[in-house]
LOSE-134041 format. One record per atom (N, C-alpha, C, CB): residue in three letters; chain; y, x negated, z negated. Coordinates in pm, whole numbers. Each point is the difference from the previous one (the first is absolute). Glycine has a CB too. Layout:
<sites>
+------+------+--------+--------+--------+
| code | unit |      y |      x |      z |
+------+------+--------+--------+--------+
|  ALA |    A |      Y |      X |      Z |
...
+------+------+--------+--------+--------+
</sites>
This chain:
<sites>
+------+------+--------+--------+--------+
| code | unit |      y |      x |      z |
+------+------+--------+--------+--------+
|  MET |    A |  -5319 |   3665 |   2052 |
|  MET |    A |    -33 |    119 |    -88 |
|  MET |    A |     98 |     23 |   -112 |
|  MET |    A |   -236 |    -40 |     50 |
|  ASP |    A |    297 |    169 |    -35 |
|  ASP |    A |     92 |     26 |   -117 |
|  ASP |    A |    -65 |     12 |   -132 |
|  ASP |    A |    140 |    111 |    153 |
|  LYS |    A |    -63 |   -167 |   -268 |
|  LYS |    A |    -46 |      3 |   -119 |
|  LYS |    A |     70 |    126 |    -85 |
|  LYS |    A |    -47 |   -264 |     28 |
|  ILE |    A |    -51 |    308 |   -129 |
|  ILE |    A |     45 |     98 |    -88 |
|  ILE |    A |    -51 |    -10 |   -141 |
|  ILE |    A |     20 |    134 |    193 |
|  LEU |    A |     29 |    -96 |   -282 |
|  LEU |    A |    -19 |     -6 |   -141 |
|  LEU |    A |    -54 |    149 |    -53 |
|  LEU |    A |    198 |   -196 |    -17 |
|  VAL |    A |   -287 |    196 |    -44 |
|  VAL |    A |    -50 |    138 |    -54 |
|  VAL |    A |     -1 |    -34 |   -159 |
|  VAL |    A |   -165 |     86 |    226 |
|  ALA |    A |    228 |    -18 |   -309 |
|  ALA |    A |      1 |    -14 |   -142 |
|  ALA |    A |    -51 |    140 |    -78 |
|  ALA |    A |    202 |   -181 |     35 |
|  ASP |    A |   -307 |    176 |   -104 |
|  ASP |    A |    -57 |    100 |    -65 |
|  ASP |    A |    -73 |    -37 |   -112 |
|  ASP |    A |      2 |    105 |    191 |
|  ASP |    A |    -16 |    -53 |   -311 |
|  ASP |    A |    -73 |    -54 |   -111 |
|  ASP |    A |   -131 |     72 |    -19 |
|  ASP |    A |    213 |    -65 |   -105 |
|  THR |    A |   -238 |    163 |    200 |
|  THR |    A |   -120 |     81 |      0 |
|  THR |    A |   -108 |    -80 |    103 |
|  THR |    A |    146 |    240 |    -53 |
|  PRO |    A |   -248 |   -319 |     -8 |
|  PRO |    A |    -82 |    -89 |    107 |
|  PRO |    A |    -43 |     86 |    114 |
|  PRO |    A |    -93 |   -155 |   -179 |
|  CYS |    A |     33 |    262 |    159 |
|  CYS |    A |    -48 |     76 |    124 |
|  CYS |    A |    108 |     34 |    100 |
|  CYS |    A |   -173 |     96 |   -141 |
|  VAL |    A |    286 |    -62 |     92 |
|  VAL |    A |    102 |     32 |     83 |
|  VAL |    A |     62 |   -116 |     83 |
|  VAL |    A |     32 |    177 |   -159 |
|  LEU |    A |    -21 |   -281 |     86 |
|  LEU |    A |     32 |   -135 |     59 |
|  LEU |    A |   -102 |    -51 |    103 |
|  LEU |    A |    112 |    -52 |   -215 |
|  SER |    A |   -225 |     48 |    175 |
|  SER |    A |   -100 |    -48 |     93 |
|  SER |    A |    -19 |     97 |    132 |
|  SER |    A |   -117 |   -110 |   -213 |
|  SER |    A |    126 |    237 |    192 |
|  SER |    A |     -7 |     88 |    107 |
|  SER |    A |    121 |    -15 |    107 |
|  SER |    A |   -127 |    153 |   -167 |
|  ALA |    A |    229 |   -172 |    103 |
|  ALA |    A |    132 |    -21 |     72 |
|  ALA |    A |     -5 |   -129 |     87 |
|  ALA |    A |    127 |    118 |   -193 |
|  VAL |    A |   -161 |   -231 |    122 |
|  VAL |    A |    -22 |   -127 |     59 |
|  VAL |    A |   -101 |      3 |    120 |
|  VAL |    A |     52 |    -96 |   -227 |
|  ASP |    A |   -170 |    151 |    204 |
|  ASP |    A |    -88 |     29 |     96 |
|  ASP |    A |     43 |     79 |    122 |
|  ASP |    A |   -140 |    -18 |   -183 |
|  PHE |    A |    218 |    127 |    148 |
|  PHE |    A |     47 |     85 |    108 |
|  PHE |    A |    107 |    -72 |     98 |
|  PHE |    A |    -43 |    201 |   -163 |
|  PHE |    A |    139 |   -291 |     92 |
|  PHE |    A |    100 |    -62 |     86 |
|  PHE |    A |    -45 |   -134 |     63 |
|  PHE |    A |    171 |    112 |   -144 |
|  GLU |    A |   -279 |   -177 |     85 |
|  GLU |    A |    -23 |   -138 |     51 |
|  GLU |    A |    -32 |    -16 |    152 |
|  GLU |    A |    -81 |    -45 |   -230 |
|  ASP |    A |     30 |    165 |    283 |
|  ASP |    A |    -35 |    -18 |    133 |
|  ASP |    A |    136 |    -20 |     81 |
|  ASP |    A |   -222 |    143 |    -32 |
|  ARG |    A |    323 |    -90 |    -14 |
|  ARG |    A |    123 |      2 |     91 |
|  ARG |    A |    111 |   -102 |    -56 |
|  ARG |    A |    -48 |    257 |     64 |
|  PHE |    A |     55 |   -293 |   -203 |
|  PHE |    A |     88 |    -79 |    -61 |
|  PHE |    A |    -81 |   -120 |    -70 |
|  PHE |    A |    165 |    204 |    -25 |
|  GLU |    A |    -85 |   -314 |      5 |
|  GLU |    A |    -45 |    -87 |   -109 |
|  GLU |    A |     37 |     54 |   -131 |
|  GLU |    A |     19 |   -190 |    145 |
|  THR |    A |   -113 |    232 |   -226 |
|  THR |    A |     26 |     91 |   -116 |
|  THR |    A |    -27 |    -82 |   -135 |
|  THR |    A |    -72 |    217 |    144 |
|  PHE |    A |    185 |   -220 |   -209 |
|  PHE |    A |    -12 |    -60 |   -136 |
|  PHE |    A |    -11 |    104 |   -107 |
|  PHE |    A |    129 |   -193 |     76 |
|  GLY |    A |   -216 |    187 |   -185 |
|  GLY |    A |    -11 |    103 |    -97 |
|  GLY |    A |     40 |    -57 |   -129 |
|  GLY |    A |   -178 |    114 |    123 |
|  ALA |    A |    244 |    -44 |   -209 |
|  ALA |    A |     28 |    -27 |   -139 |
|  ALA |    A |    -21 |    125 |    -84 |
|  ALA |    A |    162 |   -178 |     66 |
|  GLU |    A |   -213 |    133 |   -185 |
|  GLU |    A |    -32 |     96 |   -100 |
|  GLU |    A |     96 |      0 |   -120 |
|  GLU |    A |   -233 |    -23 |     73 |
|  THR |    A |    329 |    -77 |    -56 |
|  THR |    A |     96 |      0 |   -121 |
|  THR |    A |    129 |    -30 |     51 |
|  THR |    A |   -166 |    -73 |   -164 |
|  ARG |    A |    274 |     89 |    100 |
|  ARG |    A |    134 |    -14 |     37 |
|  ARG |    A |     25 |   -141 |     11 |
|  ARG |    A |     67 |    205 |   -103 |
|  ALA |    A |   -120 |   -307 |     14 |
|  ALA |    A |      3 |   -136 |     17 |
|  ALA |    A |    -72 |    -51 |    125 |
|  ALA |    A |     20 |     -8 |   -242 |
|  LYS |    A |   -138 |     54 |    280 |
|  LYS |    A |    -53 |    -45 |    131 |
|  LYS |    A |     76 |     45 |    114 |
|  LYS |    A |   -211 |     -1 |    -95 |
|  ALA |    A |    264 |    131 |     96 |
|  ALA |    A |     81 |     36 |    115 |
|  ALA |    A |    130 |    -68 |     22 |
|  ALA |    A |   -104 |    202 |    -27 |
|  LEU |    A |    170 |   -235 |    -93 |
|  LEU |    A |    109 |    -76 |      8 |
|  LEU |    A |    -10 |   -146 |     43 |
|  LEU |    A |     67 |    154 |   -158 |
|  ALA |    A |   -190 |   -216 |    125 |
|  ALA |    A |    -27 |   -130 |     47 |
|  ALA |    A |    -31 |      9 |    145 |
|  ALA |    A |    -79 |    -73 |   -222 |
|  ILE |    A |     24 |    164 |    274 |
|  ILE |    A |    -40 |     19 |    156 |
|  ILE |    A |    131 |     20 |     72 |
|  ILE |    A |   -235 |    116 |    -41 |
|  ILE |    A |    326 |    -26 |    -16 |
|  ILE |    A |    136 |     -5 |     71 |
|  ILE |    A |     72 |   -119 |    -14 |
|  ILE |    A |     16 |    220 |    -32 |
|  GLY |    A |    -25 |   -295 |    -64 |
|  GLY |    A |     72 |   -117 |    -19 |
|  GLY |    A |    -50 |   -119 |    104 |
|  GLY |    A |     35 |     79 |   -256 |
|  ARG |    A |   -155 |    -74 |    272 |
|  ARG |    A |    -73 |    -85 |     88 |
|  ARG |    A |     15 |     39 |    158 |
|  ARG |    A |   -161 |    -33 |   -203 |
|  GLU |    A |    147 |    154 |    242 |
|  GLU |    A |     -5 |     57 |    117 |
|  GLU |    A |    145 |     42 |     57 |
|  GLU |    A |   -236 |     67 |    -70 |
|  GLY |    A |    317 |    -29 |    -24 |
|  GLY |    A |    139 |     35 |     23 |
|  GLY |    A |     16 |     82 |    120 |
|  GLY |    A |     68 |   -201 |   -108 |
|  LYS |    A |     15 |    169 |    202 |
|  LYS |    A |     38 |     64 |    115 |
|  LYS |    A |   -111 |      3 |    112 |
|  LYS |    A |    232 |    -66 |    -65 |
|  GLU |    A |   -331 |     -9 |     31 |
|  GLU |    A |   -121 |     20 |     89 |
|  GLU |    A |    -75 |    148 |    -14 |
|  GLU |    A |    -31 |   -265 |    -23 |
|  LEU |    A |     64 |    322 |    -82 |
|  LEU |    A |    -64 |    133 |    -29 |
|  LEU |    A |     74 |    102 |     91 |
|  LEU |    A |    -63 |    -61 |   -253 |
|  LYS |    A |    -11 |    140 |    305 |
|  LYS |    A |     55 |    113 |    106 |
|  LYS |    A |     35 |    113 |   -110 |
|  LYS |    A |   -163 |    -53 |    242 |
|  CYS |    A |     73 |     72 |   -336 |
|  CYS |    A |     24 |    112 |    -95 |
|  CYS |    A |    -79 |    -18 |   -132 |
|  CYS |    A |     39 |    153 |    198 |
|  ILE |    A |     21 |    -92 |   -293 |
|  ILE |    A |    -65 |      8 |   -148 |
|  ILE |    A |    -42 |    156 |    -22 |
|  ILE |    A |    160 |   -207 |   -106 |
|  VAL |    A |   -289 |    229 |     86 |
|  VAL |    A |    -53 |    123 |    -49 |
|  VAL |    A |    -42 |     -4 |   -136 |
|  VAL |    A |    -63 |     46 |    214 |
|  THR |    A |    129 |     27 |   -311 |
|  THR |    A |     -7 |    -13 |   -143 |
|  THR |    A |    -27 |    135 |    -61 |
|  THR |    A |    154 |   -197 |      5 |
|  ASP |    A |   -232 |    183 |   -120 |
|  ASP |    A |    -17 |    104 |    -72 |
|  ASP |    A |    128 |     23 |   -105 |
|  ASP |    A |   -260 |    -41 |     41 |
|  LEU |    A |    281 |    157 |    -92 |
|  LEU |    A |    128 |     -1 |    -88 |
|  LEU |    A |    -53 |    -47 |   -146 |
|  LEU |    A |    130 |    208 |    139 |
|  LYS |    A |   -258 |   -184 |   -187 |
|  LYS |    A |    -27 |    -22 |   -127 |
|  LYS |    A |   -103 |   -114 |     -3 |
|  LYS |    A |     58 |    238 |    -63 |
|  MET |    A |    -35 |   -358 |     16 |
|  MET |    A |    -93 |   -109 |     22 |
|  MET |    A |      9 |    -85 |   -136 |
|  MET |    A |     30 |     -3 |    272 |
|  PRO |    A |    -65 |     51 |   -389 |
|  PRO |    A |    -36 |    114 |    -30 |
|  PRO |    A |    115 |    105 |    -37 |
|  PRO |    A |   -204 |   -124 |    -60 |
|  ASP |    A |    324 |     67 |     38 |
|  ASP |    A |     99 |     85 |    -24 |
|  ASP |    A |    104 |     13 |    104 |
|  ASP |    A |    -50 |    -46 |   -218 |
|  LYS |    A |    150 |    124 |    229 |
|  LYS |    A |    106 |     20 |     98 |
|  LYS |    A |     75 |   -113 |     20 |
|  LYS |    A |     11 |    216 |    -54 |
|  ALA |    A |     30 |   -288 |    -43 |
|  ALA |    A |     76 |   -123 |      6 |
|  ALA |    A |    -69 |   -106 |     90 |
|  ALA |    A |     89 |     50 |   -232 |
|  ASP |    A |   -221 |    -73 |    222 |
|  ASP |    A |    -68 |    -90 |     81 |
|  ASP |    A |     20 |     38 |    160 |
|  ASP |    A |   -171 |    -37 |   -206 |
|  GLY |    A |    134 |    163 |    237 |
|  GLY |    A |     10 |     37 |    146 |
|  GLY |    A |    150 |    -12 |     46 |
|  GLY |    A |   -206 |    164 |    -21 |
|  GLU |    A |    290 |   -130 |    -47 |
|  GLU |    A |    135 |      3 |     33 |
|  GLU |    A |     52 |   -135 |     14 |
|  GLU |    A |     23 |    208 |   -111 |
|  ALA |    A |    -67 |   -315 |     22 |
|  ALA |    A |     37 |   -141 |     17 |
|  ALA |    A |    -44 |    -47 |    135 |
|  ALA |    A |    -17 |    -42 |   -245 |
|  VAL |    A |   -113 |     82 |    280 |
|  VAL |    A |    -56 |    -58 |    118 |
|  VAL |    A |     77 |     61 |    126 |
|  VAL |    A |   -236 |    -32 |   -121 |
|  ALA |    A |    277 |    168 |    112 |
|  ALA |    A |     81 |     51 |    105 |
|  ALA |    A |    124 |    -48 |     17 |
|  ALA |    A |   -111 |    169 |    -26 |
|  GLN |    A |    172 |   -200 |    -94 |
|  GLN |    A |    149 |    -39 |     -3 |
|  GLN |    A |     17 |   -142 |     66 |
|  GLN |    A |     42 |    140 |   -223 |
|  THR |    A |   -146 |   -230 |    189 |
|  THR |    A |    -12 |   -127 |     46 |
|  THR |    A |    -16 |    -11 |    141 |
|  THR |    A |    -83 |    -50 |   -202 |
|  GLY |    A |      3 |    136 |    269 |
|  GLY |    A |      2 |     34 |    140 |
|  GLY |    A |    123 |     42 |     62 |
|  GLY |    A |   -210 |     55 |    -40 |
|  ILE |    A |    266 |     35 |    -13 |
|  ILE |    A |    136 |     44 |     34 |
|  ILE |    A |    113 |    -90 |     18 |
|  ILE |    A |    -75 |    171 |   -110 |
|  ASP |    A |     79 |   -260 |      0 |
|  ASP |    A |     96 |    -99 |    -14 |
|  ASP |    A |    -16 |   -116 |     97 |
|  ASP |    A |     14 |     71 |   -231 |
|  MET |    A |   -150 |    -73 |    279 |
|  MET |    A |    -14 |    -96 |    103 |
|  MET |    A |      1 |     62 |    145 |
|  MET |    A |   -129 |   -137 |   -169 |
|  ASN |    A |    158 |    258 |    183 |
|  ASN |    A |      7 |     75 |    122 |
|  ASN |    A |   -133 |      8 |     72 |
|  ASN |    A |    236 |    -67 |     17 |
|  ILE |    A |   -349 |     90 |    -94 |
|  ILE |    A |   -131 |     26 |     47 |
|  ILE |    A |     -7 |    144 |    -17 |
|  ILE |    A |   -105 |   -222 |    -57 |
|  PRO |    A |     55 |    294 |    156 |
|  PRO |    A |    -36 |    136 |    -15 |
|  PRO |    A |    -89 |     37 |    -97 |
|  PRO |    A |     44 |      7 |    204 |
|  VAL |    A |    -15 |     91 |   -296 |
|  VAL |    A |    -90 |     43 |   -106 |
|  VAL |    A |    -44 |    135 |     21 |
|  VAL |    A |    107 |   -145 |   -153 |
|  ILE |    A |   -243 |    175 |    120 |
|  ILE |    A |    -57 |    129 |     -1 |
|  ILE |    A |    -68 |     12 |   -132 |
|  ILE |    A |    -28 |     12 |    251 |
|  ILE |    A |     70 |     96 |   -323 |
|  ILE |    A |    -51 |     24 |   -153 |
|  ILE |    A |   -105 |    106 |     37 |
|  ILE |    A |    233 |    -45 |   -159 |
|  LEU |    A |   -361 |     28 |    123 |
|  LEU |    A |   -103 |     83 |     12 |
|  LEU |    A |    -56 |     25 |   -139 |
|  LEU |    A |    -42 |    -79 |    233 |
|  THR |    A |     78 |    210 |   -285 |
|  THR |    A |    -12 |     27 |   -136 |
|  THR |    A |    -49 |    141 |    -28 |
|  THR |    A |    176 |   -165 |    -37 |
|  SER |    A |   -263 |    183 |    -74 |
|  SER |    A |    -33 |    136 |    -32 |
|  SER |    A |    127 |     90 |    -79 |
|  SER |    A |   -260 |   -100 |    -13 |
|  SER |    A |    352 |     14 |    -12 |
|  SER |    A |    124 |     56 |    -69 |
|  SER |    A |    124 |    -26 |     64 |
|  SER |    A |   -111 |    -24 |   -199 |
|  PRO |    A |    119 |     84 |    329 |
|  PRO |    A |    138 |    -26 |     69 |
|  PRO |    A |    113 |     54 |    -71 |
|  PRO |    A |   -107 |      6 |    208 |
|  GLU |    A |     86 |     82 |   -297 |
|  GLU |    A |    126 |     74 |    -73 |
|  GLU |    A |     55 |   -114 |    -94 |
|  GLU |    A |   -103 |    264 |     -5 |
|  GLU |    A |     37 |   -361 |    -42 |
|  GLU |    A |     42 |    -98 |   -102 |
|  GLU |    A |     70 |   -107 |     51 |
|  GLU |    A |   -177 |     54 |   -124 |
|  ILE |    A |    188 |    -73 |    250 |
|  ILE |    A |     66 |   -120 |     47 |
|  ILE |    A |    159 |     31 |    -10 |
|  ILE |    A |   -208 |    -69 |    166 |
|  SER |    A |    282 |    -39 |   -202 |
|  SER |    A |    146 |     18 |     -4 |
|  SER |    A |     50 |     20 |    133 |
|  SER |    A |     19 |   -136 |   -195 |
|  ALA |    A |     89 |    214 |    218 |
|  ALA |    A |     67 |     48 |    112 |
|  ALA |    A |     65 |   -132 |     68 |
|  ALA |    A |     44 |    247 |   -111 |
|  GLU |    A |      1 |   -328 |     38 |
|  GLU |    A |     52 |   -140 |     53 |
|  GLU |    A |    -96 |    -72 |     85 |
|  GLU |    A |    132 |    -23 |   -201 |
|  ILE |    A |   -255 |      5 |    138 |
|  ILE |    A |    -99 |    -73 |     75 |
|  ILE |    A |    -56 |     83 |    108 |
|  ILE |    A |    -51 |   -132 |   -196 |
|  ALA |    A |      8 |    260 |    186 |
|  ALA |    A |    -28 |     96 |    101 |
|  ALA |    A |     63 |    -16 |    126 |
|  ALA |    A |    -32 |    136 |   -168 |
|  GLU |    A |    172 |   -128 |    150 |
|  GLU |    A |    103 |      0 |    108 |
|  GLU |    A |    -12 |   -119 |     89 |
|  GLU |    A |    152 |    122 |   -146 |
|  GLN |    A |   -198 |   -239 |     95 |
|  GLN |    A |     -3 |   -132 |     62 |
|  GLN |    A |   -126 |    -18 |     54 |
|  GLN |    A |    157 |    -93 |   -144 |
|  CYS |    A |   -263 |    167 |    117 |
|  CYS |    A |   -139 |    -39 |     57 |
|  CYS |    A |     -9 |     82 |    129 |
|  CYS |    A |   -121 |    -48 |   -235 |
|  LEU |    A |     22 |    -13 |    320 |
|  LEU |    A |    -29 |     55 |    128 |
|  LEU |    A |    -64 |    135 |    -22 |
|  LEU |    A |    -27 |   -229 |    105 |
|  ALA |    A |    -52 |    261 |   -211 |
|  ALA |    A |    -67 |    110 |    -29 |
|  ALA |    A |    -41 |      6 |   -144 |
|  ALA |    A |    -66 |      3 |    229 |
|  VAL |    A |     65 |    114 |   -290 |
|  VAL |    A |    -83 |     28 |   -124 |
|  VAL |    A |   -101 |     97 |     34 |
|  VAL |    A |    185 |    -44 |   -154 |
|  LEU |    A |   -321 |     15 |    147 |
|  LEU |    A |   -104 |     84 |     34 |
|  LEU |    A |    -92 |     36 |   -111 |
|  LEU |    A |     22 |    -95 |    214 |
|  ASN |    A |    -76 |    209 |   -212 |
|  ASN |    A |    -87 |     65 |   -118 |
|  ASN |    A |   -127 |    -47 |     40 |
|  ASN |    A |    129 |    216 |    -58 |
|  LYS |    A |   -202 |   -326 |    -11 |
|  LYS |    A |   -141 |    -41 |     36 |
|  LYS |    A |    -98 |    114 |    -33 |
|  LYS |    A |     56 |   -247 |    -46 |
|  ARG |    A |    -32 |    354 |    -10 |
|  ARG |    A |    -98 |     86 |    -33 |
|  ARG |    A |    -36 |     90 |    144 |
|  ARG |    A |     90 |      0 |   -274 |
|  LYS |    A |      4 |     -2 |    363 |
|  LYS |    A |    -18 |     60 |    120 |
|  LYS |    A |    -96 |    -87 |     92 |
|  LYS |    A |    231 |    110 |    -31 |
|  ALA |    A |   -331 |    -56 |    106 |
|  ALA |    A |    -98 |    -65 |     84 |
|  ALA |    A |     49 |    -73 |    104 |
|  ALA |    A |   -136 |    159 |    -52 |
|  SER |    A |    246 |   -123 |    113 |
|  SER |    A |     79 |    -80 |    127 |
|  SER |    A |     71 |   -103 |    -53 |
|  SER |    A |     36 |    190 |    139 |
|  SER |    A |    -10 |   -217 |   -273 |
|  SER |    A |    112 |   -104 |    -34 |
|  SER |    A |    -23 |   -140 |     58 |
|  SER |    A |     37 |    122 |   -214 |
|  ILE |    A |   -171 |   -170 |    201 |
|  ILE |    A |    -36 |   -128 |     57 |
|  ILE |    A |     35 |    -16 |    153 |
|  ILE |    A |   -184 |     -4 |   -173 |
|  ILE |    A |    157 |    106 |    253 |
|  ILE |    A |     33 |     -7 |    130 |
|  ILE |    A |    144 |     18 |     34 |
|  ILE |    A |   -219 |     72 |     31 |
|  ASP |    A |    282 |      1 |   -124 |
|  ASP |    A |    151 |     15 |     18 |
|  ASP |    A |     67 |   -140 |    -36 |
|  ASP |    A |     -6 |    262 |    -64 |
|  VAL |    A |    -51 |   -338 |    -20 |
|  VAL |    A |     40 |   -133 |    -29 |
|  VAL |    A |    -23 |   -100 |    114 |
|  VAL |    A |    -46 |     56 |   -231 |
|  LYS |    A |    -70 |    -53 |    294 |
|  LYS |    A |    -21 |    -75 |    112 |
|  LYS |    A |     91 |     41 |    110 |
|  LYS |    A |   -227 |    -33 |    -71 |
|  ASN |    A |    249 |    158 |     97 |
|  ASN |    A |     88 |     23 |    107 |
|  ASN |    A |    141 |    -39 |    -26 |
|  ASN |    A |   -146 |    175 |     62 |
|  LEU |    A |    202 |   -167 |   -185 |
|  LEU |    A |    125 |    -56 |    -42 |
|  LEU |    A |      8 |   -144 |     28 |
|  LEU |    A |     14 |    169 |   -170 |
|  ILE |    A |   -103 |   -244 |    126 |
|  ILE |    A |      1 |   -146 |     12 |
|  ILE |    A |     -8 |    -39 |    139 |
|  ILE |    A |   -101 |    -25 |   -214 |
|  GLU |    A |     39 |     83 |    303 |
|  GLU |    A |    -22 |    -24 |    142 |
|  GLU |    A |    145 |     37 |     65 |
|  GLU |    A |   -276 |     59 |     -4 |
|  GLY |    A |    347 |     27 |    -50 |
|  GLY |    A |    130 |     26 |     73 |
|  GLY |    A |    105 |    -99 |    -70 |
|  GLY |    A |    -56 |    264 |     58 |
|  ILE |    A |     42 |   -356 |   -133 |
|  ILE |    A |     91 |    -91 |    -44 |
|  ILE |    A |     35 |   -100 |    119 |
|  ILE |    A |    -92 |     31 |   -242 |
|  GLU |    A |    218 |    -47 |    291 |
|  GLU |    A |     30 |    -89 |     98 |
|  GLU |    A |      0 |   -143 |    -56 |
|  GLU |    A |    128 |    181 |    117 |
+------+------+--------+--------+--------+
</sites>
């Protein structure tokens, strides 16, 4: 089973995302930058994808998680309510930047992950 990391500091968002994905993927959840980076360090290239919020609780945390994945050549999807705040440099390197306020976002994420070779 493919492994993914979902990082979000909002408990209900994190648990909902983990519940949604765990039927299809071995899903790790992290509510802090430190926990997300620890999982990335432990699982490394075994991760098929990283799905992260931008603000965890601030922009630097989400960008650090995304950049770590990018540096390890792990596809990154940023799912955020503030897509306009992400730096262009990081956005260009991500698989996708999606607005989590849209109802279809979580399905879009699932479809993107399933499309990764």
